[in-house]
N, C-alpha and C positions, 0 to 999 in steps of 0.2 A: 717472764711471768713473775708474779709475787705471791708468796704463800704467807698467810697470816697465822701466827701461833699465839696461843694464850698461855700466860704463866702467872703465878700468884707471888706477889711481892711479900716481903716480911711483914709489911704493915697490913697485909690481908686484902689489898686491892687487886682487882683483876684488870690487866691492861693488855693492849694489842701491840705486837711487835712485828714489823715487816722483815721477812727474811728473803733475800734475793735467791731465786732458783733459776738456773740456766735452762733455756728452751732448746729442744733438739732442732737440728737443721731441717729445712724443707728441700727435698730432692725429687726430681722428675726425670725419667728417661724419655727423651723426646724423639730419638732415632736409634734404630730402625722402627718403623711402625709395626703394630701388631699384625701377624700373619704375613709379613713380607717374605718374598722369595728372592734368592740370589743364585747365580749360576757360576760353576767353575770352582775347582779347588786346586791348590790352596787359595784362599781369598781373605783379604783384610776388610772387615766390615766396620765402618765408622760408627761407633756408639757415642751418641751425644747426650750429655747430661746437663741439666740446669739445676744448680743447687745454691742455696743462700742460708744465712744464719739470721733468724728473726730478731736475735739480740743485737744485731749490728756487727757481729764478729765476722770471722773469715772461715771459709771451708779449707781445711788443711789436709784432708785425705779423701780420696775416692777409691773404693775397692770394688773390683768388678767380679761378677759371679756368672757361671753357666750352671743353672739349677743351683745346687748347693756347693759346687766346686769353685774355689777362688781362682780367678784368672790372673791375679796380680793387682797392684795398686799404684796410685800416683799420689805423691805427697808434696807439700809446699802450699803456697798461696794460690789457690785454684780459682780462676775466673769462671763466670757463667755467661754463656754456655761453654762447655768444655767437651772436646771431642777426642777420643782415643781410638786407634784402630785395634780391633780384636781379630786375631788371626785364627781362621778356621781351616783345618787341614783336610777334613773329609766331609762327604755329604751326610746330611742328617738334619734333625730338628733340634734347635737350641733355644733355651729360655734364658734370657739375660736379665740381670738386675744389678743395681749399684747401691753400695753402702757409703753414705757420706758422714764424715766426722768433722765437727767444728772445733774451734780453738779451745773451747771449754771441755772438750772430750765427749760432748753429746753426739749420739749417732742416730741415723734414720735410714730406712731402706726404701728405695724407689719402687715405683710400679715395675712390673715385669713385662717383657715382650717376648713372644715366641715367634721364631723365624724358621724358615726351611732353606737349606742349602742343597742344591742339586749339582750333580756332575754335569758337565756339558753334554747335552743330548745331541747325538748325531742327527743331522737333518732338520733340527729345530731352527725355524726362521725367527729372527728377532722381530718384535712388534714394530708397528709404525705409530708415530705420534705427530700431532700437529697442533699449533696454537692458532686458533681462528681470531681471537680477540685478546689483546689489542692488536691493531694492524700496525705494521712498521711505519714509523714516521709520525705516529700520533703525538699530540701535545696535550699536556695537562697543566693547569695553573693552580698555584697555592693561594690565589686571591682570597678564597674562603676557608683557609686553613688546610689541614691534611686532606689529600684528595684520594677518594676511593677509585681504584682502577679495576674495571671488570676484566676478569681473565677467564677465557673459555678454551679448554684444550680437550682433545679427544685422542683415543688410541684404539687400535684393533690388532688382533692376533688370532691365528687359527686355533691356538690352544687356550684362548681366553686371556684377558688382561687382568693381572693381579692388582696393579695400582698405577697411579700417575703421581710422580713427584714434581714439585714446582721448584725451579731454581731461578733466583733473581741475582743477576751478576755473579753466577756460579755459586751462590750460597743457597743451601737448602732452606726452603721456607714452609714446607709442609707437604702432605700427600693426601690423596683420597683413594679409597678402594674402588676397583672397577675401571670402566673405560671412559668416564666423563668427569672432567673437572670444570666446575662453573661456580665462580664466587668473586668477591671483591677483596682486593688487597690495598691497604692504605699506605700512602707515601707522604712523608712530611718534609722531605729535604729535596731541594732542586737538584737536577742532575739527569744524566742519561742512564737508562735502565734497559737491561737485556733480560727477556723472559724466555726460558727453555722448559719444555715439558719432557720429562724422562719417564718412559713407559717400561714396565716390567711385565713379562708374561708369566703364566702359572708355572713355568719351568725355570724361572729366574733370569732368562735372557732379557737384556734391556737395550733401548735405543733412545736417542735424543731427537727432539723435534728441531726444525730450523728455528733459530732465534728470532724473536720479535723485539725490535728496539724502539723505545719511545722516550720522550723528554718530559720532565717535570720542571716547570719554570717557576721562579720566585714570583711573589706577588708584585703586580704592576698596576697601581691604582689608576694610572693615566691611560691604560689601554682601553680602547673603545670595544665594546662587545660586538660580535657579529649579529646579523639578523637571520631569522629562519622563518619559513612559511610553508606549511603543509598544503599543497594544492589539490591532491587527489588522495583519498576519496573526499567527496563533498560532504559537509556536515549533514548528518541525518540520512546519508545514503543507505539504501537497503539492498541486500544481495541474497540470492537463493543458493542454498548448498546443493552440490559442491561448487563453490564459487572460486574463481581466480580474480583477485582484486588487484588492480593497478595502484601502486603507492608512488607518489611523486612529491618532491619538495624542492624549494629554491632556497639558496643561502648566499650571503655576501658579507663582506667585512670592509668597512670604509677605511680602516686604518692599517690593514694588512691583508691577509689572505685566509681563506677557509681551508683548514687542514683535513676536516672530515665532517660527515653528517651521520649521526646515529638515529636510528628509528626505534621507538619503544611502543610495544603493543600491550595494553593493560598493565603498564608499569614494568614489564620485562623487556630486556634488550632484544630487539628483533633482527636488526641488520646494521652494518657499518659500511659506509661508502666513502672512499678517499677522494673521489673526483666526480664532477658532474658528468652527465646528467644524473641527478639523484632520483632515480626511478627504478622500480623492480616489481615483478609480479609476486603476489602473496596468495598462497593457496592453503587449504586445510584448516581454515579458521573455523572454530567451533560455533555452533548455533548460539545466538544470544547478542547482547549489546556489547560493544567494544570501544575502547578509547585508544587513539593513535596520536603520537606526537613526534616531532623531529627535533633533534638537538644539534646545533651547529657549533663547532669549535673553530677558533681562529688559530693562527700559527703560534700564538703564545699560550694556548691552552684555555683561554677564556671561552665559556660557552653560553648559549642562550637557547631556551626552549621555544618552539613554536606554540601557538594556540592549539590546545588539544581538540581533535576532531572525533566526534562519536559517530559510529555507523553500526548497522545491524546486519547480522546474518540471520535471515528470517526463515523459519520453517514454513513452507507453503501450505495452504489449506488442502484438504482432501475432499473430493466430491464425487458422488455417483447419482444417477438419475434412474427413476423407474416410471413405468407407464404400462397400461394394458397392451399386450402384444397384438391382440386382434379384437376389433370392436366393429359393430355394424353402423353404417351411416344412416342418417346424420348423427355423428357421435359427439357426446359430451363426456369429458373425463378430466382428471387432474394429472398434471406432471408433478411428481414428487422427487425432491432432491434430499439426499443425506449428505450434509456438509459439516466438516469439523475443522478446527485449527488448533494445533498443539500449543500455540502462543496465546490462545484465547483472544485473537484479534479479528475474528471473522466479521465482515461488515455487511456483505450482501451476496445474494445468489441471483444470477441472471439466467433466463430460460430462452433457448433459441430453437427455431425450426430452420434447419440448414444454417444459413448465415443471417437469417432475419431474427432480430430481437423481438421476443414476444412480450417480455415484461421482467420485473425483478421483485424479489422478496427480501426484506431486511431483517426478518425475525424467524426463528424456528417455531414450528416446522415449516420448511421452505417448500412452497408449492405454487403452481400457476394453473388456473382453470382454462379449459378449452371447450367451446360450445359450437354445436352445429358444424362439425368438421365433415366436409364432403369426402366421398370415397377417394382412396389413393393410399400410397405408401409414404410415410413421413419419417424423417430422422430428426430426433430431438437431442439436444445437449444442454448441460448446465455449466455455468461458469461461476466459480467461487472466488470472491475477493476478500483479502484481509486488509486491515487498516494500514499496513506498511507497503501496500501496492502489489503484493504477490497475487497472481491470477492463475488459476488452474481450471482446465476444461475437462469435463467428464468424458468417458467413453460414450458414444452415441447409443441411443435406444431407438429401435425401429418399431413403429406402430403401423399396422395395416388397418385402415378404415375400409371395411368391406361393404360394397353396395350389394344388398341381397338380390337374389334373382327375382324375376317376375314370371307369372304364368297365367295364361287364360285357359278356359275349359268350355267346350261345347259338347252337346249331345245330339245325335241324329239317328234317323231310322231309314232303312232302305226304301220303305214305302211311304214315308212322309208322316206317318202317324204311329201311335203306340197302342196297338191292340195285342192283348195277351194271346199267346206268349210272344213277347217282343224281344228282338235283338237290338240292343241300344249301343250305338258306337260313341264312345267317349274319346275326344281329341284334345290333347293338351298342347299349348304353344308356349314353351318356356323360353326365357332369354336371360343372359347375364352379361352386363357391360364390362365387368372387370375380372372375369374368370370363365369357368366352364361349368356346364350342367353335368352333374354326376348321376342323378337319378330322379325319376318322376314316379310318385305313388298315386294310385287311384283309390278313392274311398267312396263307399256307399254309407252315408251317415258317418259313423265313427269306425266302421269296419273296413280294414284294408282288403281290397279285392284284387289288386294287381300292382306290379311295378315294372318300369321300363328304365334301362340304363343307356339306351341308344335311340336315336331318332329313326323312324317316326314314333312319337310318344302317343300311341293310341291303344285303346282296349275296347273290345266288344263284349258287353254284358249279355250273355246268351239267355234266351227263354225266360225273360222276366215276366212274372205273373202280374195280373192286374193289381194296381195299387199306386201309391204316391212315393216317390223316391227323391232323395237329395244327394247329388254327387259333387265331390270336390277333388282337386288334385294338389298334391304337395310336391314342390320342386326343391332339390338340394343342389348347392353349388360346391365347388372344390374347396371352399373354406368352411364347409358345414353349415352355412346359413340356410335357413328353411323359410319358404314362403308358401302360403296356402292360397289357392285360387278362389275366384268367386264361386259361389254355390250355384249349381244348375238343378232346377226342380223338374222332374219328369213324372207325368201321370200316365199310367198304362191302363187303357180301357179294357172291359171284358171282351171276350171274343164274340163275333157276330154269329146268330143262329142260321142254319141253311134255309133257303126259301123253297116253298112247295108250289108248283104251278099245275093247273088242270086245263086240259084242252078238250074241245068237242070233236065230233066225228069228222069235221072238216079241217081239224088241226088248228082251230083258233083258240086263243087263250080265253078261258071262261072268266067272266067278270070284267072283261074289257070291252067297251063299246066299239063296235065295228062300223 
C-alpha cells in the first residue's frame, strides 16, 4: 500500500511524497473445519493454512496457537497451502489459530476454528458413507473449458453425522456439516480422478466411502457428440398425485459409445444411468409444471442434451352434489354441484343418473334441471373436469321420488236412506303403489272425527241429526305423503212422525173405501 505525506519545502510550497508502507500478509486456516470432531488420543490433527503476502513477498513464519498458548512455529519459505500436524494428547475442546509473518516482518492472525477430540467410545460404530455421483467410469470433456463435476455423497450414523469431507486423489478438497454433500467441483486438467467421502460421527469416529473413479479428457474438436432423446413422458403429459411417472430416454454415439445418461428435473440432477435401458420410475413429484431433460455423454466425455419435455402433476378438481332427498311425483328439481379446482382449471361439470349422462354445465353455479320425474329411487352423480384432463366423480346422492297414495271415500246407511238420527258408514279405499299405508283419517268438514291405522279403513258416524254434511278422508303413506279423498255430501232428513189409524166396529180402517 502507499501512504502520502505532505511536507513544506523551504520555498514554502506544499508537495506530496509517496512513502512505501508494507502490507500485512493474508492468512486463512482452512482445516480442520469449525466444530469438527475427532476420535482417539493421542492424535495428530492436520492443520492446513493458506497464507500469502499481497506485496509479492514470501511468508517466512507460521506460529500455531491453541487458544492463547503457542504450540510452536515453522520458519523458512512457506508455500501455500501448508499443512502441519498438531499433536493432541487428551480429549477436550481446542481452538486453533495461526499467526503468519512475511519477509517485511508484517504479521496477521488467521481465523480460529474450534474442534472437539473424544476418547475412543466403547461400542461406538463408525459411520457409513457412500458416493452416489459421479458413477465410476464416468467421462468428462474439457471441450468447453473447465468442467464442473456434480458430487453427491451421503452418510449415516446412530449418533449423528458431524460432517462429510471430500477427498480427490487423497487430497482434502473441503467439507460440509451434516449427512449430505451435494455440489459441483470444477476440473481443469485431464486425468483420472478418485473421489472419496470421509464421514465423521458426533463422537469423532470416521469411515471412508468406496472410491468413485472417473476420467477428464482433453479437448477433442473432432469428436462427434452423441445423440439423446427423451421418449417418456410425452410433451404436455398430465399426471394426478400421488403419481409414479415412467421416465425413458434413448442415446447413441456414432463415433464411439455412450458412457452414461443423466436426467435433470427442473434443472436439478435427478438420476444417472450407466447402461441401457435408460428408464426408471419417478415418484413424489410435487404438484405443478415440470421440465425434464436427458443428457448423454460419450466415452470421451462430450455430452448433448435432449429436447426438454414439460409435463404437469395436476391437482384434481373436487366435486360434490346435492338434491332433495325426498320429493313427490311428478317431481321437478335441480341437481346442484359444488366443484372447485386448486389449479383454477375447472372446465365443466357433468350430471349423471346412474351411468346415463343427463347434461353438463360449464360455468358456476353448476346445476342441471329435472322435470316431471316419475316415482322411484334415483342415484345421481356429478363429474368435474379440469382443463388438463383430470376427472373426479362425486359421491352419489339418492333421491326418492315418492308417488303419493290414493284414496276413495263412500258413505252408506243400513236402511238405504238418511233419516235422523242416522248411523252413517264411511268407507275409505286407500292404495299406495310404491310404499305402504300408515294411517287414514276421517273428517266431517274440517273436524277430525276418527282415524284408522289398519284395514278395514271404515268408521260409522253414529246418531247423526238432520242436516247436510261433507265427509273426506286423508291417507298417509310411509314417506309422510298425504292425499285427501273426494268429498262425500250426505243429507240427513228429519225423523218420520208416527201414523194414527181409526177402525169401525167391524175392524175396518175408517176413511178407506171398502
